[in-house]
C-alpha positions, 0 to 999 in steps of 0.5 A: 500500500502506498503510504496507507492511502487509497485512490477511489474510482467510481464504477458501474460494475466492479472489475474482476481484478482489483488494484490494491490501492483503489477503492471501487465505488458503485453508486448504482449498486450501493457498494464499495469494494477494495482489497484489505488495507493490510496487504493480505489480498482479501476482498473487502465488500462494504454495502452502502445503506443507512444500516451498514456503511455510509460513503462521503465524497467531498469532491476530491476524496471519499470516506467510509463510516463506520470502521472496517473490521475484517475479523473473519480474515486471518489478518483481523485488521481494523481501520477507518477510511478517511479522505482516502487515507487508512486510519488504523484501529486498535485490535479487539477481544473476541467478546468485543467483536461478538458484541459489535457483530450482534449490534450490527445484526440487530440494526440490519434486521430492524432496517430491512424488516420495515423499521425504516418505512414511511412511518419511521422517519425519525429512526431512519434519520437517526441511522443516516445522521451522525452517530448518537449514543443509544442502545443501538449505537455501539459504533459511536461508542467504538469510535470514541473508545478508539480515539481515546 
């Protein structure tokens, strides 16, 4: 990896062979794919949705939130992608990883089981907006913990 930086490329379809220094962003398919920032070569898929990852494009760079925890990979890398830069996170215990996965699964079930229909605009805005400390916001607690 060149200085822990990625460049980004907006694409409709993902290429078969991925460049290790490129974030491939498909707005049409609401997905970002890249090779793991640690260099292990694993393909990292981050679906974009209010219940999963959010992409920010500032006209020059992209950022993804929340962090990427590759805990099912041998490398178990953990990082944020902020303005095309890799910001490395602290390693987590098995218990912390399990709790984060459970909280993420709860958010997905809530979102995809209709929790974000027209009658739940407040909850939908919460999922899209800045992270709030709540019973479902372990990502915000995780970010505060990581920043120290």
